[in-house]
N, C-alpha and C positions, 0 to 999 in steps of 0.2 A: 232661657225658661226655656223654649220651641226647642234650640239648640238639643237642650237636656233630653227634652223629650221623643225629639230622631232620633239620636243613639239610643234609648231607649228603648223603640218601636225597630229599632231595625236587630237588636241583638233580642229584643224577646218575642220578636217576631208580629207584633201588632194583634195577638192574642187577648191581648185587652183593651179596648176602646177609649186612648187619651184625651178622648173629650168628654165625657164621661166621669165626674169622681164624686165622693161622698164626700160632703165639707169635712175637714179636721174638727173633732171634738164634737162632733155631732150625732144624733145616733138618727136611721131612717126613720119615719112617722109608722103609727100601728098600722099594720095590713093581718088582715083575718088569711090566713092561713089553712083550709082544711085538707083533709088528709086527702090523699091517692086514693079511690076506690077501685084501682087496678092497676099493672104494671103495663108499658110497650109492647107492643106482640114481639117477643123477638124471633120466632117463626118466620116473619118477614120480615126479608133482604134489603128492605129500604130502612131497617134501624139499627143498620150495622154500616160502620163506616169503613173497617177493614174486616174484609169478613174471610180471614186465611191467605193474608199476603205474603210475598216469600212461600211463597208453596215446596219450595226446593230444603227448605230445614226443615233439620229433625224434630226439632223442640215448637211447645209451643206458646205465643207471650198473651197474657190476657190487659189491656192496657186501658186505666181509666182517665179520662179526659181531665183537666185543669179547666178553671173557671173561668168561661170567654163570655160568659151575657153579665152585662152594663148594662142592659135597660131594664129585664124583668122585676117586677116588687117582690116576687119569692122564688117559684120555681118556673123555667124557660119552659117557653111553648114550643114544638118542633118545627122550625118556619124555614123559609129556605134560606135566609139572609142569618138563623141560628146556624146550620147545617155549613155555614159558608165559614163561620169563623171556626166553629169546630173543627170543621176542620185542618183551615191554617193552622190552628197550633198545635193539632196532631200531627201533619203529616210532620212537622222537629220532632215531637217527642218521637214519633217511631224509628225515626233515624240512627239511635242508640242501640234500636232492638234487631233493627234490618238485618243487617249478616249474618245474626245469630237466630232467629225465630220466625217463626209462622204466626203473624199479627192476627190478632181480633179486635176489634176495639166497637164497644157499643154506643149511637145517640143514646144520650138520659135525658129527664128532664129534671136538670141538675138546681144548686139554688145556684139561684144570680149575687153578683157582688153584692149589692146593696144589705142580700141574708143579715154578714158579718156585720153591722152595724145596725141588725133590730135592735127595736125597745124590748119588746115584748120578752121576753123568752122562751115562752112555748112556742109561740108563732116561730121563732129562728130553729127551734130544738123539733118543729115538725116540718119546716123546708127540706132539711137535711133529711129526714126520714124518708121524706116524699124523695126527693134524689133517689136515695139509697135502696129504696123497692126499685126500682129499673135499674141500678148496678144487681142487685140480688140476683133478679129474674133473668137479666143477662146472662149471670154467670151460673147459673145452675140451669140454662137454656145450652151453653157454652159447652158444658162440662155432658150434657146426657147427648145432645146433638151431635156437638162437634171433635172435638178434645182427643175422643178416644183411647183415652190412657194414654196418654202423651206426657214425658215428663214437660211440665209446664213454670214458667214465670210469668208474676203477678206485678206490675209496674201502676205508679199513678205518681200525678206532680200538686203540690200544692189539694185544693179537695179531692182529686185523684186518688191521692198519697192515703186523706183519711180515710175513703172509701175504699181502699186497700184494707187497710186496717181493720173495718167492721167485718169485712169477706173473712178475713182471719180467725175473728170474732165468734162469727153464723158458722164459717163450713168447716173450719178446721181443728176444732175442739174436740175432747173428748173419746171416748173410744168406738166410738161406732165405725162401722164398715168401711160408709164414706167418707168420713174426716181420717181414719185410718190411711184411705187409699190415697186421700188429696196431702197429706202431710210426707208420704212418702215417695211422693209425682213433683215437688216442690221445690225447681231449684231456687230461687231467691225471691224476696219483695223487695221491689226498689220501691222504697214510699220515700219520695225526698218532696222537701218542703212543706214537712207536716211533723210536728215532733212526736218522738217513740219517748216514752214515759215510765219510770219505774213503777207507778202505779197498773197501766195498761198491763207492764209484764206480770205482775202480782197476779191479776185478776183474769187473765189470757195465759197460760204459761206456752200454748200454742203461737205467741209472739217471741223469736225469739232473738234479741239482738245479732246482726255482725259482729265477730272479735275479727278477724284477719279480708284476707285477701280471695279465699279459693272456698270457705265454710258456703254448705250449701244449709237448707229449710230454714234459710235467715234473712231478716229486714235488713235493707240498707239505708241507713236513713241519716238526712243531714238538711241542716239549711242556713244560710253564709247568711255574714252579717262584717260592718267594719271595723266593731273591737269599741263600740263606744254606747251600742243599741241597750238599753234595757228592760225595753214591754215590748211583745210582739202579738199580736191573734196569732203566731204561729207560735210563738214561745212565751207566754204571757210573765210579768216580772213573776217573782219567786218559784218557776216553774224551774227543773233543769231534765232537759232533752239527752235523750242518749244516741249518739251520733259515731258516725266514724270519719275518718279523715280518708275524701277520694284521690288524696297522692301517694300515702303510706301504708293506706290499709290500718292504721292504730287510732285506739278508742282512748289514748292518754292524749296529754295536750302537746305530744313531743312534736316541734315545728317539722312542717313538711315542706323541702327547701323548691323555690321556683322550677328547679332543675328536672324534678320530678314532674310535673305539671306538660304531658304531654301534646295539652293540644285546647286552648280555646277557641271558640270559633262563633261568627255567626252564620248564618240562613235566611234562604229566602224564606221569605212571611208567606207565601203563598204554596211553593213548593217542596219547602224544608231542605233543600239542596245548598252543602253546605258551601258559603262563596267567599270565606276567609278562615285560616286556622294560624294560629300563633302561638308557638312551640316555646313553655318558657314563661310563660306570662307571669303569672301569679302563683305565691305559695297558699300556705293552709295551716291553722290550727284550730284545738277542738278548746272552746275558751271555757276553763277548768269549775266556774261558776255556773255558768246559763249552758251549758255544754250544746253552745250555736261553733258551728265551723267560720274561725273569724280569716277573712279572706287578708293576705301578709302582700305589698307594693300596689294596693289598688289607688286609682282616683278616682273616689264618690260621686266626682259631679259627674263622672264619664258614663255613671249608671247607677243612677237616680232613682228613685222609689217607685217616681210614675203615678201611682194611687196614693191619694192622701190616708188610706186603712193604714200603711206605712209608715214608721217614722223614717226621719233623715240617719241614711246608714244602714239601713235593710237593704240586702242584696237577693233579698227573694226573687226577683222576676229572674234571674242569671242562673239562678241555681246546679242549671242542668249545663247552659254556656259554657261558666267559666272552667269546668272540666268537663266537659265533652269527651275529650277521645278518650280518659280514662275509664270514662264512666265505659265510653264501647268497650273497652278493651278488658273488662271485668265483668260485663255479662257475658265476653264468651270464656272469660278464664271459669268464672261460677261454671258455665255452662258444662263445659269441658271437664272441670272435679267431678260433677256431677255426674257423666257420665261414663265415666273411667270406675265410679267406685261402682255401678251399677251393675258396668261389664265384670269386673272383679267378684263383687259377687252373685251372678249369674256362674261363675265358674271356678265356684268355692262349691 
């Protein structure tokens, strides 16, 4: 088991602390969660991890971090240790976008890993609403003071993906001037590791699932499994996710051969630097029943779930790493597609 955990830690960059677990089949004890009375101050540079990194790039990327807090009872406190974990995880996340965008990433008082197993539904709901208060405030400040009307990519993994959907719900719907302008500037949303559903699309028509490799203003979403999983917190039993296959960019169940995989990677857990790239390692197809992304040719013993809130066969922690190069290439392709359309519209 230690060997499995070490392998997982290398691949997932240790953004979860592997010594801390939620016992299988158990709920976290009842915790009183009070609503936040205000957000962090995003006019302060100390509340931004990335504040315009890679300024040479002509579009912006707003990234929301995944869950890195495995110790708090509900929401994180902004401590040096938390910022360290946050930075290590985000150094890896941003590498997908660093060749394409100027990157912004706010610190936020996220929901800890324990929140997902809270017994009290209202406390659980409040914990995530608290986290979103910070994310919303940071995005609003970013739009008003940093973005300056540039084309934009939203991105987030796991809890970060959930927060991206919430941003779409709050800021991108309706016919108001701000919402219309934001939709016009949206290149894509990479909301990986949190399921997109028909119910979400029906309720919020501004959430548009990607249908191909270069469509814009859309959401790219999937979560990886081995084909034997029936229930996770990402895609509960009875839920069908709307996914796109990052190897063939199809939304049906046609299998993508491993030869289409341009690179699975491992990364340094502190700097995010890529330490190895393996081309053609894994294929994938979309499960016709669950809608999740099934990875073919994978030895799940080398990719354990690590956290007991995930069942055996869940490959959630590796969603980005397994198809890293394809994602990185696609970010640039969608951006090029957006910019070409925008140039054509100006010339018309």
